[in-house]
N, C-alpha and C positions, 0 to 999 in steps of 0.2 A: 312148455317153453315159458320162461319167466322174462318179463320185461322190466328193466330197471329204469326208473325215472330219475333223470339227473336234474337237480334243481340248484341253481346258483344265482347270486345277485352281486353286482359290483356297483359302487357308488362314487360320486365325485361332487364337490361343491366349490363354487367360486363366487366372490362378491366384489363388486366395483362400486365404490362410493367416493366420488371426487378423486378417483385414482388410487384409493387406499384399500387394501384387503382388510376384511373384518373377520374375526374368529369369535365364535360364541363360546359360552361356558358349558361344561358337561352336564350340570344339574338340570338343564332345560328338558332333558329327555324324560325325567321322572313323570312329569305331567302328561306327556305324550303317550307313555307306555299304557297308562290306564285308559286313555281315550282309544287307543288302537284296539285293545281287547274288548272294550264295551261298545264302541260306536261303529266300527267298520262292518259292512255287510258280510254276512256269512253265506256267500253264494259262489258258485263256480261257473266258469265259462269254459267250455271245452274248446281247446285250441290245437291246431296242428300248424306246422310251418307254412302250409299252402293256404290256410283259411284264416289267417290273421287279418281282422278288420281293424286297422290302426286308428281309424276315426272314432270307433266305438271305445277303444282303449283311451284315446286322448280325452274324450268327453267324460269317461269314468274318472280319470285322474283329476280333471278340472272340478267335477262335482264333489269328489271326496276331499280335495284341498279346501274348497269353500265350505263344505260341511264342517271340517275341522276348525277353520278360522272362525266361523260364526259360533261354534261351540265354545271357543275361547274368548268371546266378546270382541273379536276383531272384525273389521268390515270385509265383506266378500270382495274378491278380485274380479276385475272386468277382463274378459278374454278379448284379445286383439288379434285380428287376422294377420297383420304384418309380423307380429311377434311369433304367432303360430308358424308362419312360413319359415322364419329363420330357425326356429326350434326343430321343425320337421326336417328341414334340409340337413341340419347337423346330425340328427338321429339317423337319417337315411345314409348319410356319408359314413357314420360310424358302423352301421349295419353292413354296408357293402365293402368296408375296408378302405375307402378313399382317405379317411383320416382315422388316426388311432383313437381309442376310447379316451376321452379327456376333454379339457376346456380349450384346447388350441383354437384360436380364432374367435374367442368370446368377444373381445372388444370390437372386432370387425362386424360380428353378428349384430351387436347392439347399435353400432353406428349405421348399419344398413337398414335398420328399422325406420330411421328418419323421424323419430319422436324425441323432442327435447326431454332430457331426464336428469335427475339429480342423484339417483342411485340405481344400480342394476345388480342382479345376482342370477346365478344359474345352478340348478341341480341336475345331475345326470345319473343315470343308472342303466344297467342292463340285467335282464334275467332270462332264465330258460327253464322250461319244464313245469311252470306253475299254471294251475288252471285259471287263476285270476291274476294276470301279471300286473295290472294297474294297482290293485290292493297290495300286492307284494311289494311293489316299488314304494308306494306310499308308506307302508309299515316300516320299511327300511329307512326311509327318509325321516320319519317321525322319531325313530330310535337313534338317530345320529345328530349330535349337537349342532354341527355346522349346517346341515340340511334343515333341521328344525328352525334354526334362526332365520333362514330364508323364508320358510313357510309362514312364520309368525311375524316377519319383518314388515316395516312401514312401506309397503308397496301398494299400488293401486291397479296396475295393469299386469297381465300375464299372458304367456303363450306356451302352448304344450305341443310337442312334436314327438311322434313315435315312428320308429322304423324297424323292420324285421328282416331277417335273412333266411336262407334255405336251411340253415342249421337249427332254426327255431329260436334264435336269440332275438329278444325284443329290447330295443334301445329307447330310452326316454331322455328327452331334454325338456326341462321346465325353466323358462326364463321369467324373471320378475323385474318389473320396472316401476320406479316412482317418477312421475312426471313433474316437471318444474312448475 
């Protein structure tokens, strides 16, 4: 009997800076591509739908994002519990089908955090079938101009939330905030 692994990833990016959306330029991915292949860890985490430890995945995303930022001469982001909660709730809601995959409610999530900010952005993704879903999500974000712009952006706080469902889909929400 052969078992076929189905691997897929879907992405989304949204930026809010004084109420205006920002779009990055495509050539930013060239730098990231070299970093992805040379810097990301080459390890696997065996996952099944029933054994997903979302807190481990969240921490892995956070560490890898800061590793990338510092490798580019950018300051590390500080993780914030209130931002984590908003990101985690959104990922769980996407995973259980309460909301569609997307950025719906982004402004409300940011306002609910209760931190005065001058800019905010959000990257989302979901994937399925990968042995290291955190690294897969990060690789996809680094290879996408809009997502890369958020990762390299002038932000100082961040929150990461992961949710999963019984089909083995793992949803990621990464919120970036620049405080006033």
